[in-house]
Steps between C-alpha positions, in 0.01 A plus 500: 500500500226609260173596662263346245483236232499772232822650640658156531410422138619840373836451672542153345458652153700822543803338664483130419847403624481717810158364587606136461827561688297626796271197484791256467671651803205374707606141421779309675724377217757219518737737324441867425402597149718751318260596223122533507443414134727424205347637178798413278316238292165650399222407501613280790582630846688321777383604847732507803 
């Protein structure tokens, strides 16, 4: 876990999908997600 807000923020920018995967794993889902974000239709993104 990042030690400071600055580190947390930096991580969210440098590894967007990895960062959000880690955050999403802290949530109990009804069914597991198989993709963090679908970027196939820019400029729109579909999360989880």
